[in-house]
C-alpha positions in Angstrom: 66.0 134.1 83.8 66.7 134.5 80.0 67.2 131.3 78.0 69.9 132.8 75.8 73.5 132.5 76.9 77.0 133.3 75.6 78.1 130.0 77.2 76.4 126.9 78.5 78.5 124.4 80.5 77.5 120.8 81.0 79.0 119.5 84.3 79.9 121.2 87.5 83.2 119.5 88.4 86.5 121.3 88.4 86.5 121.8 84.6 82.9 123.1 84.5 83.3 125.3 87.5 86.4 127.0 86.3 84.9 127.4 82.8 81.8 129.0 84.2 83.6 131.3 86.6 86.2 132.5 84.0 83.4 133.3 81.6 81.3 135.1 84.2 84.3 137.1 85.3 84.6 138.7 81.9 80.9 139.5 81.7 79.6 136.6 79.7 76.0 135.3 80.3 76.6 131.7 81.6 74.5 128.7 82.5 76.0 125.8 84.4 74.1 122.5 84.3 74.9 119.9 87.0 72.7 116.9 87.7 74.3 116.0 91.0 76.5 118.0 93.4 78.7 120.9 92.4 82.4 120.1 92.9 82.6 116.9 90.9 84.7 113.8 91.6 87.7 115.7 93.0 85.7 117.2 95.9 83.3 114.3 96.7 85.0 111.1 95.7 88.5 111.8 94.5 91.4 114.0 95.5 90.0 115.5 98.7 88.7 112.3 100.4 91.6 110.1 99.3 94.3 112.6 100.5 92.4 113.0 103.8 92.4 109.2 104.2 96.1 109.1 103.3 96.9 111.7 105.9 95.4 109.6 108.7 97.1 106.4 107.4 100.5 108.2 107.1 100.3 109.3 110.7 99.4 105.8 111.9 102.4 104.4 110.0 104.7 107.0 111.5 103.5 106.2 115.0 104.4 102.5 114.4 107.8 103.5 113.1 108.6 106.3 115.4 111.9 104.6 116.2 113.1 106.0 112.8 113.6 109.3 114.6 114.5 107.9 118.0 111.1 107.7 119.6 109.3 104.7 121.1 107.1 103.2 118.4 103.4 102.7 119.4 100.6 100.8 117.7 97.8 103.4 117.1 94.3 102.7 118.2 92.6 103.2 114.8 89.1 104.4 115.0 88.1 104.0 111.4 84.8 105.8 111.8 86.7 108.7 113.2 89.0 108.7 110.3 86.1 108.8 107.9 84.6 111.7 109.9 87.9 113.5 109.3 87.4 112.7 105.6 83.9 114.2 105.6 85.1 117.3 107.5 87.7 118.0 104.9 85.1 117.7 102.2 82.7 120.1 103.9 85.5 122.6 104.6 86.7 122.7 101.0 83.1 122.6 99.7 82.5 125.9 101.5 85.0 127.6 99.2 82.8 127.2 96.1 79.2 127.0 97.3 76.3 127.3 94.9 75.7 130.8 96.3 79.1 132.0 95.0 78.2 130.9 91.5 74.9 132.7 91.6 76.5 135.8 93.1 78.9 135.7 90.1 75.9 135.9 87.8 75.9 132.2 86.8 72.6 130.5 86.3 73.1 127.2 88.1 70.6 124.5 87.0 70.4 121.3 89.0 69.3 118.9 86.3 70.6 117.0 83.2 71.2 118.7 79.9 70.9 117.3 76.4 71.9 118.8 73.1 68.7 119.2 71.0 70.5 120.6 67.9 73.0 123.3 67.0 72.8 126.1 69.5 70.2 124.4 71.6 70.2 122.4 74.9 67.2 120.9 76.6 67.0 121.1 80.4 63.8 119.6 81.8 61.0 121.6 80.1 63.3 124.5 79.0 65.4 125.0 75.9 68.5 127.0 76.4 70.0 128.9 73.4 73.8 129.1 73.4 76.5 130.7 71.3 79.1 128.3 72.7 79.0 125.2 74.9 81.6 123.3 77.0 81.2 119.6 77.8 82.7 118.9 81.3 80.8 115.8 82.4 83.8 113.9 83.7 84.0 110.1 84.0 82.7 107.2 86.0 84.4 104.1 87.4 84.9 101.2 84.9 83.7 97.9 86.3 85.4 94.9 84.5 83.2 92.1 83.3 84.2 89.6 85.9 81.5 86.9 86.6 80.0 87.4 90.1 81.6 90.8 90.7 78.2 92.6 90.5 76.9 90.5 93.4 80.1 91.0 95.5 80.5 93.7 98.3 81.9 96.0 95.6 83.5 99.4 96.3 84.6 102.1 93.9 86.0 105.5 94.5 82.4 106.7 94.2 81.2 104.5 97.1 84.0 103.6 99.4 83.7 106.9 101.4 80.4 105.5 102.9 82.4 102.9 104.8 82.3 103.1 108.6 84.0 99.8 109.4 87.5 98.9 108.4 87.5 95.7 106.2 89.7 93.0 107.7 90.5 91.6 104.3 90.5 93.8 101.3 91.2 93.1 97.6 92.2 96.0 95.3 91.7 95.3 91.6 94.2 97.5 89.7 97.7 98.6 90.4 97.5 102.1 89.0 97.8 105.3 91.0 94.4 105.0 92.7 94.9 101.3 93.5 98.3 101.8 95.0 97.3 104.8 97.0 94.2 103.1 98.5 96.1 99.8 99.1 98.8 101.5 101.1 96.3 103.6 103.1 94.1 100.8 104.1 97.0 98.5 104.9 98.4 101.2 107.2 95.0 101.6 108.9 95.0 97.8 109.6 93.4 95.9 106.7 95.1 92.9 105.1 95.3 94.1 101.5 95.9 92.2 98.3 96.5 94.1 95.0 95.7 92.3 91.8 97.3 93.8 88.7 97.3 92.2 85.3 100.4 94.0 84.0 103.9 92.9 85.0 104.4 95.9 87.2 102.5 98.6 89.2 102.2 102.1 87.9 102.6 101.1 84.3 103.0 104.7 83.0 105.8 105.5 85.4 109.5 104.9 85.2 110.1 101.1 85.9 112.4 102.0 88.8 109.5 103.9 90.4 107.2 100.9 89.9 109.7 98.6 91.6 110.2 101.1 94.5 106.4 101.3 95.2 106.0 97.5 94.9 108.8 96.9 97.4 107.4 99.5 99.8 103.9 98.0 99.7 105.2 94.5 100.3 107.4 95.7 103.2 104.2 97.1 104.7 102.4 93.8 104.4 100.5 94.3 101.2 100.3 91.2 98.9 101.1 92.4 95.4 100.0 89.9 92.6 101.4 91.0 89.3 100.6 89.5 85.9 97.3 88.2 87.2 93.6 89.1 86.7 90.3 88.2 88.3 88.5 85.2 86.7 85.4 85.1 88.8 84.0 86.0 92.2 82.3 83.1 94.1 80.8 82.6 97.5 82.5 80.1 99.8 80.5 77.5 101.9 81.2 79.5 105.1 79.8 82.7 103.7 83.0 84.4 102.7 83.7 85.5 99.1 86.8 85.0 97.1 88.3 86.2 93.9 89.5 83.3 91.7 92.6 84.3 89.7 92.3 83.6 86.0 94.7 80.8 85.0 96.5 80.7 88.3 94.3 78.2 90.1 94.4 80.4 93.2 91.7 82.3 95.1 91.9 85.3 97.4 89.2 85.7 100.1 87.9 89.1 101.0 85.4 91.1 102.9 85.3 94.0 100.5 86.7 94.5 97.0 87.8 97.9 95.6 87.7 98.2 91.8 90.3 100.6 90.6 90.7 99.5 87.0 90.2 102.9 85.4 87.3 105.2 84.5 85.1 105.8 81.5 84.1 109.2 80.1 80.5 110.2 80.9 78.8 110.9 77.5 75.6 108.8 77.5 72.4 110.8 77.2 74.0 114.1 76.2 72.6 114.0 72.7 76.0 114.4 71.1 74.9 112.7 68.0 72.4 115.4 67.3 75.1 118.1 67.0 77.8 116.0 65.4 80.3 115.6 68.3 82.6 112.7 67.5 83.8 110.3 70.1 87.3 108.7 70.3 88.9 106.0 72.3 86.7 104.5 75.0 83.9 106.9 74.2 85.9 110.0 75.1 84.9 113.3 73.4 87.5 113.9 70.7 89.2 117.3 70.8 92.1 119.1 69.1 94.9 121.0 70.9 92.5 123.9 71.3 89.9 121.6 73.0 87.5 122.1 70.1 85.2 119.2 69.2 84.1 118.2 65.7 80.9 120.3 66.3 80.9 124.1 65.7 81.0 126.1 68.9 81.3 123.1 71.2 84.4 122.4 73.3 85.2 119.8 75.9 87.4 119.9 79.0 88.7 117.5 81.7 88.2 113.8 82.1 85.5 113.5 79.4 88.2 114.2 76.8 90.1 111.0 77.7 93.3 113.1 78.2 95.2 113.2 81.5 92.6 112.5 84.2 93.7 115.0 86.8 92.0 117.9 88.5 94.7 120.4 87.7 94.5 119.3 84.0 90.7 120.0 84.0 91.3 123.5 85.4 94.0 124.1 82.8 91.7 122.9 80.1 89.0 125.3 81.3 91.3 128.3 81.2 92.3 127.4 77.6 88.8 126.4 76.3 86.8 129.3 77.7 88.5 132.2 75.9 88.5 130.0 72.8 84.8 129.4 73.1 83.8 133.0 73.9 86.2 135.0 71.7 87.4 132.5 69.0 90.8 132.6 70.6 93.3 130.0 69.6 94.9 129.0 72.9 96.4 125.5 73.1 96.8 122.9 75.8 100.2 122.8 77.5 102.4 119.9 76.5 104.2 120.1 79.9 101.9 118.7 82.6 103.0 117.1 85.8 101.2 114.6 87.9 101.7 112.9 91.3 100.9 109.5 92.7 100.4 110.1 96.5 101.9 106.9 97.8 104.8 106.9 100.3 107.1 107.7 98.7 105.2 110.1 96.3 105.9 109.6 92.6 106.1 113.0 90.8 106.4 112.9 87.1 106.6 115.4 84.2 107.6 115.0 80.6 109.4 111.9 79.2 110.5 108.8 81.1 114.0 107.4 80.4 112.5 104.7 78.2 110.6 107.2 76.1 113.6 109.4 75.7 115.8 106.5 74.6 113.2 105.5 72.0 113.6 109.1 70.6 117.4 109.7 70.9 119.0 106.4 71.7 122.3 106.5 73.6 122.5 110.3 73.1 120.0 110.9 75.9 121.3 112.4 79.1 120.3 110.7 82.4 121.3 111.7 85.9 120.0 110.4 89.2 120.4 111.1 92.9 119.6 108.8 95.8 117.6 110.2 98.7 119.5 107.9 101.0 122.3 110.6 100.7 120.0 113.6 101.0 120.5 115.3 104.3 116.9 116.4 104.9 115.6 112.9 104.1 118.1 111.4 106.6 117.2 113.8 109.4 113.5 113.0 108.9 114.0 109.3 109.0 112.8 109.0 105.4 116.0 108.3 103.5 114.6 106.4 100.5 113.7 107.1 96.9 115.4 108.8 94.0 115.3 111.8 91.7 115.9 111.2 88.0 116.4 113.9 85.4 116.1 113.3 81.6 117.9 115.5 79.1 117.9 115.5 75.3 121.2 115.2 73.3 121.8 119.0 74.0 121.3 118.6 77.7 117.9 120.3 77.7 115.6 119.0 80.5 112.8 117.0 78.9 111.5 114.8 81.7 111.8 114.0 85.4 110.7 111.5 87.9 111.0 112.2 91.6 110.0 109.0 93.5 110.8 110.1 97.0 109.4 111.9 100.1 108.1 115.3 98.9 108.2 114.2 95.2 104.9 115.9 94.4 106.2 119.3 95.5 109.7 118.9 94.0 108.2 118.2 90.5 106.8 121.8 90.3 110.2 123.4 89.7 111.1 120.9 87.1 107.8 121.4 85.3 108.6 125.2 85.0 112.1 124.5 83.7 110.9 122.0 81.1 108.3 124.5 79.9 111.0 127.2 79.5 113.2 124.7 77.7 116.1 125.0 80.2 119.0 122.7 80.5 119.8 120.3 83.3 122.6 122.7 84.3 120.0 125.3 85.3 118.6 123.1 88.1 122.1 122.8 89.6 122.9 126.5 89.2 119.7 127.7 91.0 120.2 128.1 94.7 118.0 125.7 96.7 117.4 126.2 100.5 119.3 123.7 102.7 118.1 121.3 104.1 115.0 120.6 102.0 113.6 117.7 100.2 113.5 119.9 97.0 117.3 119.6 96.9 117.0 116.1 95.5 116.6 117.0 91.9 119.3 119.7 92.3 121.7 117.1 93.6 121.0 115.0 90.6 121.8 118.0 88.4 125.0 118.5 90.4 126.1 115.0 89.7 125.4 115.5 86.0 127.7 118.6 85.9 130.3 116.9 88.0 130.4 113.9 85.6 130.7 116.3 82.6 133.4 118.6 84.0 135.5 115.7 85.4 135.5 113.6 82.3 139.0 112.7 80.9 138.5 115.1 77.9 137.4 118.0 80.1 140.2 117.4 82.6 142.8 117.5 79.8 141.4 120.8 78.5 141.4 122.3 82.0 145.0 121.1 82.7 146.1 122.8 79.5 144.3 126.0 80.3 145.7 126.1 83.8 149.2 125.5 82.4 148.8 128.6 80.2 147.5 130.7 83.1 150.5 129.8 85.2 152.8 131.4 82.5 150.9 134.7 82.7 152.1 137.5 85.0 150.3 137.2 88.3 148.3 139.9 90.0 149.2 141.4 93.3 
């Protein structure tokens, strides 16, 4: 193995894997350094296990509520160990798609170790020094543990560790009401835990449309989840009987628990990389600072994925890799897309792309165009016994689509079409004019666009214009 490479990649998660494979596919000499398991958070502790857990929880919930489609409801016998076996099977199945052998067969030198920048063009790996023309930092992030007294001694779980559980906690506290906290709270509640969510903000899903936040909070409460908003943990203490409890700061209340999941965010993994030796600057919360081309402040060094502190999603890391790798190898000048969707996989799902209504109103005031459609009126949602949620489309003063929220069954799938339309700078009209298969959940946004057009073409001004036009047409000779 030569120690000179066109590209050295630090980190074998999604961003690192895609970077290495793209580079190898065009004939570059690539080294990929990963100190743990190839696949990163998404495969081992994030998307794959959480969505596998959600699938089991969703089925359990549907069994309890089978009367929504005319069947006799039944209380499922939840074998939590069996559910976690399903989670592990899903991980192993997806792991097989990108085994280390595939990387080596592609010509990538895979090094299971830690790397550290030793100076411009040099990275130390164990007793070797690799020489590189370009480098990509893709080291991801780790769970952030808030400084709550007693928390370190509690039966603490994070998304890195909860997949080792084999027994369902009877009483569970979830710290944090963001996407991860809401997804896990709902899943565990549906599997049989008594769940309490503690969120210090005044609503869940703080980055989403307020109406979506209210919808998810009401759904969680309806399913037995205690949602405590505007509160934070003050300390964890042990009770005389052996239980533990979280004392809420300033509230004078305490919530007892068997296990506590911390879902209060994640911090970029940059310690020990030697970034100071090559002049890589860090930004907010220790993230690697990058520009729109994913270049760092150091010559020849780029960064992708969660370590940049930008949107922390697997599809974003893959997109970053496809932008950064040509830039790194060929001095290209590709830029990160400004139109990126994301999904919170609660029930209902919350799909989001572009601006929220609040953000649009800050920019254009009352000139912004807003249209909504209730899934209570959507035929496919009614037939499936899931007639709840909404689709909201946001337009600029000219009616161009600039944002969308679909908080409804299938919202994550429906957001894909809207992302493409925003990227092409299309108008809300285009969503209505495109033919959508009936009956599908994807019709929701189209029905919202229909209502936008109906309101516009049936306005008093438009009706006056059409009446005058029709009056003129009546005077013209008719055709036989």
